[in-house]
VOMI-513778 format. One line per field, with one value per residue (C-alpha): residue number from 1; residue in three letters; x negated, y, z negated. Coordinates in pm, 1 decimal. Example, Ala and Ser with C-alpha at 12.3 -4.5 7.8 and 13.67 -1.06 7.14 Angstrom:
// residues 2
nr = c(1, 2)
rest = c(ala, ser)
x = c(-1230.0, -1367.0)
y = c(-450.0, -106.0)
z = c(-780.0, -714.0)
// end
This chain:
// residues 206
nr = c(1, 2, 3, 4, 5, 6, 7, 8, 9, 10, 11, 12, 13, 14, 15, 16, 17, 18, 19, 20, 21, 22, 23, 24, 25, 26, 27, 28, 29, 30, 31, 32, 33, 34, 35, 36, 37, 38, 39, 40, 41, 42, 43, 44, 45, 46, 47, 48, 49, 50, 51, 52, 53, 54, 55, 56, 57, 58, 59, 60, 61, 62, 63, 64, 65, 66, 67, 68, 69, 70, 71, 72, 73, 74, 75, 76, 77, 78, 79, 80, 81, 82, 83, 84, 85, 86, 87, 88, 89, 90, 91, 92, 93, 94, 95, 96, 97, 98, 99, 100, 101, 102, 103, 104, 105, 106, 107, 108, 109, 110, 111, 112, 113, 114, 115, 116, 117, 118, 119, 120, 121, 122, 123, 124, 125, 126, 127, 128, 129, 130, 131, 132, 133, 134, 135, 136, 137, 138, 139, 140, 141, 142, 143, 144, 145, 146, 147, 148, 149, 150, 151, 152, 153, 154, 155, 156, 157, 158, 159, 160, 161, 162, 163, 164, 165, 166, 167, 168, 169, 170, 171, 172, 173, 174, 175, 176, 177, 178, 179, 180, 181, 182, 183, 184, 185, 186, 187, 188, 189, 190, 191, 192, 193, 194, 195, 196, 197, 198, 199, 200, 201, 202, 203, 204, 205, 206)
rest = c(met, lys, thr, thr, asn, leu, phe, tyr, thr, leu, phe, ile, leu, cys, val, val, ser, leu, thr, gly, cys, asn, gln, glu, lys, gly, leu, pro, ile, leu, gly, pro, thr, his, glu, glu, asn, gly, lys, thr, val, tyr, his, thr, ile, pro, ala, phe, ser, tyr, arg, asp, gln, asp, ser, thr, leu, ile, thr, asn, glu, thr, leu, lys, gly, lys, ile, tyr, ile, ala, asp, phe, phe, tyr, ser, tyr, cys, pro, thr, ile, cys, pro, lys, val, lys, lys, glu, ser, met, arg, val, tyr, glu, lys, phe, lys, asp, asn, pro, asp, val, ile, phe, val, ser, ile, thr, leu, asp, pro, lys, his, asp, asn, val, ser, phe, leu, lys, glu, tyr, ala, glu, asn, phe, gly, leu, asp, ser, lys, lys, trp, his, phe, leu, thr, gly, asp, lys, ala, ala, thr, tyr, gln, leu, ala, gln, lys, gly, leu, met, val, thr, ala, leu, glu, asp, lys, ser, glu, pro, gly, gly, ile, val, his, ser, gly, ala, leu, val, leu, ile, asp, arg, gln, gly, arg, ile, arg, gly, phe, tyr, asp, gly, thr, val, pro, ser, asp, val, thr, asn, leu, leu, tyr, asp, ile, pro, thr, leu, leu, lys, glu, lys, glu)
x = c(0.0, -171.1, -0.8, -102.3, -462.3, -479.8, -350.7, -588.0, -889.2, -799.2, -756.0, -1086.4, -1268.7, -1114.1, -1194.8, -1555.3, -1602.2, -1490.0, -1723.4, -1863.7, -2148.0, -2502.6, -2483.6, -2836.2, -2680.7, -2438.1, -2100.5, -1974.4, -1709.7, -1451.3, -1206.5, -1205.7, -1411.8, -1420.8, -1645.5, -1558.0, -1807.3, -2087.0, -1996.8, -1851.5, -1502.7, -1402.6, -1062.8, -884.0, -562.8, -272.0, -42.3, 200.5, 450.6, 595.0, 743.1, 567.2, 711.0, 736.6, 919.0, 604.8, 541.7, 217.2, 61.3, -278.6, -339.4, -271.3, -553.6, -792.6, -1135.8, -1060.8, -1172.9, -873.5, -794.9, -476.3, -265.1, 83.9, 315.9, 674.6, 776.7, 945.0, 673.0, 651.0, 311.7, 1.6, 112.2, 66.4, -287.1, -370.3, -230.9, -431.7, -753.1, -666.2, -636.0, -1004.0, -1090.8, -847.0, -991.4, -1343.4, -1256.7, -948.2, -1148.4, -1312.8, -1114.0, -1247.3, -1098.6, -725.6, -510.3, -222.8, 25.6, 293.7, 606.7, 719.8, 1077.2, 1173.0, 1543.7, 1472.6, 1161.9, 1302.3, 1153.8, 1330.9, 1244.5, 878.0, 869.3, 966.5, 738.7, 433.1, 516.1, 532.3, 167.8, 76.1, -62.2, -133.7, 97.7, -156.7, -416.2, -214.5, 63.0, 332.2, 484.8, 818.5, 947.9, 1060.1, 1036.7, 955.9, 688.3, 535.2, 499.8, 348.5, 105.7, 0.9, -58.0, -193.2, -330.7, -484.0, -504.3, -358.7, -78.6, 280.6, 561.7, 914.0, 960.1, 1267.0, 1093.5, 835.3, 889.7, 1021.3, 1088.4, 770.6, 427.9, 161.6, -207.1, -354.7, -623.3, -743.3, -855.5, -1129.4, -1083.6, -1330.4, -1288.8, -1240.1, -965.2, -1185.8, -1175.8, -1495.6, -1409.1, -1154.8, -1144.6, -923.1, -736.7, -668.1, -1039.9, -1219.0, -1563.1, -1436.5, -1292.2, -1625.7, -1780.6, -1533.1, -1646.2, -2001.9, -1907.2, -1705.4, -2011.2, -2198.1, -1918.5, -1903.1, -2265.0, -2189.6, -2152.6, -1847.0)
y = c(0.0, 320.2, 545.0, 321.2, 300.0, 678.3, 722.0, 454.3, 621.8, 961.8, 824.9, 640.6, 950.7, 1153.6, 892.7, 850.0, 1226.2, 1206.1, 921.9, 961.1, 714.8, 633.3, 350.0, 237.5, 95.8, -123.0, -63.3, 296.7, 411.7, 579.8, 857.4, 1201.0, 1265.8, 1526.3, 1614.4, 1564.0, 1652.9, 1645.3, 1300.0, 1202.0, 1053.3, 839.7, 786.1, 476.8, 305.0, 463.1, 256.4, 28.6, -240.9, -506.5, -854.9, -1123.8, -1426.6, -1612.0, -1317.1, -1253.8, -891.2, -771.1, -445.0, -279.7, -462.1, -797.0, -728.4, -563.8, -721.5, -880.6, -791.2, -771.2, -719.3, -521.9, -454.1, -330.1, -526.1, -625.9, -975.8, -899.4, -661.4, -719.5, -558.5, -564.6, -774.5, -1117.3, -1018.9, -888.7, -1200.0, -1425.9, -1242.1, -1225.1, -1601.6, -1624.1, -1433.9, -1633.3, -1965.7, -1857.2, -1720.7, -1917.9, -2112.5, -1805.6, -1696.3, -1340.7, -1266.0, -1196.7, -1104.9, -857.0, -783.0, -521.7, -506.9, -179.5, -308.8, -438.2, -456.2, -725.2, -875.6, -960.3, -1210.6, -1516.5, -1427.1, -1369.8, -1704.3, -1883.7, -1658.4, -1745.7, -2115.9, -2122.2, -2016.4, -2272.0, -2004.4, -2036.6, -1788.3, -1737.6, -1638.6, -1434.2, -1214.0, -1094.3, -796.3, -620.4, -318.8, 40.9, 162.5, 528.2, 433.0, 191.7, 453.9, 690.1, 421.3, 351.1, 713.1, 861.0, 558.5, 335.9, 617.5, 423.0, 504.2, 410.9, 604.2, 528.3, 603.3, 478.6, 531.4, 264.1, -111.8, -232.9, 123.2, 155.0, 293.6, 148.8, 82.5, -259.2, -185.9, -439.3, -241.5, -381.4, -280.5, -346.4, -462.4, -103.9, -28.4, 175.3, 153.8, 6.0, -51.2, -28.2, -294.7, -299.8, -627.1, -639.5, -644.5, -976.4, -815.9, -572.1, -856.8, -1036.4, -731.7, -780.3, -1141.6, -1015.8, -731.0, -932.9, -1130.1, -801.1, -667.7, -991.0, -937.2, -597.5, -566.5, -386.5)
z = c(0.0, 115.2, -139.1, -427.2, -309.7, -285.3, -640.1, -763.4, -601.2, -741.6, -1091.2, -1083.2, -962.8, -1243.7, -1504.7, -1395.1, -1416.2, -1779.9, -1875.2, -2221.0, -2251.7, -2155.2, -1902.2, -1997.8, -2315.9, -2121.3, -1967.5, -1963.9, -2208.1, -1987.6, -2056.5, -2215.7, -2528.7, -2802.3, -3093.1, -3458.9, -3730.5, -3477.5, -3347.1, -3010.7, -3031.1, -2735.1, -2578.9, -2710.3, -2602.6, -2795.8, -3015.9, -2833.4, -2924.7, -2691.7, -2692.4, -2494.9, -2316.4, -2650.8, -2812.5, -3018.5, -3111.9, -2953.1, -3071.3, -3085.9, -3412.4, -3244.2, -2999.7, -3245.4, -3225.9, -2888.0, -2538.4, -2310.7, -1944.2, -1888.8, -1582.5, -1495.0, -1268.7, -1201.6, -1105.1, -772.7, -649.2, -271.6, -212.3, -432.3, -732.0, -568.8, -465.2, -811.0, -978.7, -749.7, -831.0, -1202.1, -1205.8, -1109.9, -1425.1, -1637.1, -1522.7, -1617.0, -1961.4, -2065.1, -2322.7, -2473.6, -2783.4, -2760.7, -2417.7, -2378.6, -2077.4, -2096.3, -1816.1, -1885.6, -1673.3, -1521.6, -1496.8, -1843.7, -1754.0, -1496.1, -1654.6, -1996.7, -2240.0, -2102.7, -1744.8, -1830.3, -2011.5, -1692.1, -1486.1, -1697.5, -1707.0, -1326.8, -1324.6, -1589.7, -1823.5, -2194.2, -2368.2, -2646.4, -2391.2, -2140.8, -2275.7, -2034.4, -2210.6, -2188.9, -2378.6, -2357.4, -1997.7, -2066.1, -2317.6, -2066.8, -1795.3, -2052.3, -2166.1, -1808.4, -1713.1, -2036.2, -2218.0, -1952.2, -1696.5, -1404.9, -1161.8, -1247.5, -1078.2, -968.0, -599.4, -413.7, -81.2, -166.1, -125.2, -459.1, -574.1, -783.0, -699.4, -925.6, -938.8, -879.2, -1136.1, -1388.9, -1692.2, -1914.9, -2279.2, -2558.4, -2918.3, -3033.3, -2780.5, -2547.3, -2167.6, -2026.0, -1662.0, -1379.9, -1108.9, -801.7, -836.0, -463.2, -376.5, -447.0, -471.0, -733.6, -938.8, -908.8, -1075.3, -1359.5, -1393.1, -1443.1, -1677.4, -1928.8, -2053.7, -2090.4, -2308.1, -2509.3, -2613.7, -2765.3, -3139.3, -3275.1)
// end
């Protein structure tokens, strides 16, 4: 989808320009920063609360201390979602036995993608519900989380196939809830970079 790719590119350029870390120390810490008492404070993912496919409540606290890969989707997406899911499965297969790596996919259409639907959706892919959480919750909060929290595109647009414009980004988030990388889930080479970056992040101390 050309519109989505344009939004994705613009967001990545903006985010990279706001990077707040020395890449020599490892992966960059992305997002805006500010100073408090002479120390740099990095952007972190704001508080969220969703139900997953098992009706389990998933919040920031649930994922605290874990590395997680997050994306936004909706089950009937006719464009980029199937490509992103296919590439995400490559990452899942490599790290599915690592207890420190979690996958999080948040629906942009919670009315359609309710808990029971997401349960069947995940089971069709043969995914471990403790390892890959498909989340559903408040729609307005989700769009806010996407745009302001994870800094990816999520817009309703009736002129687009499926009625939603959204990024195909896979967002790599560290144990402290900070963004460490964006990867275009529709581009295999970009997802390969993610496969290399996760072990780097796993070696970091909290």
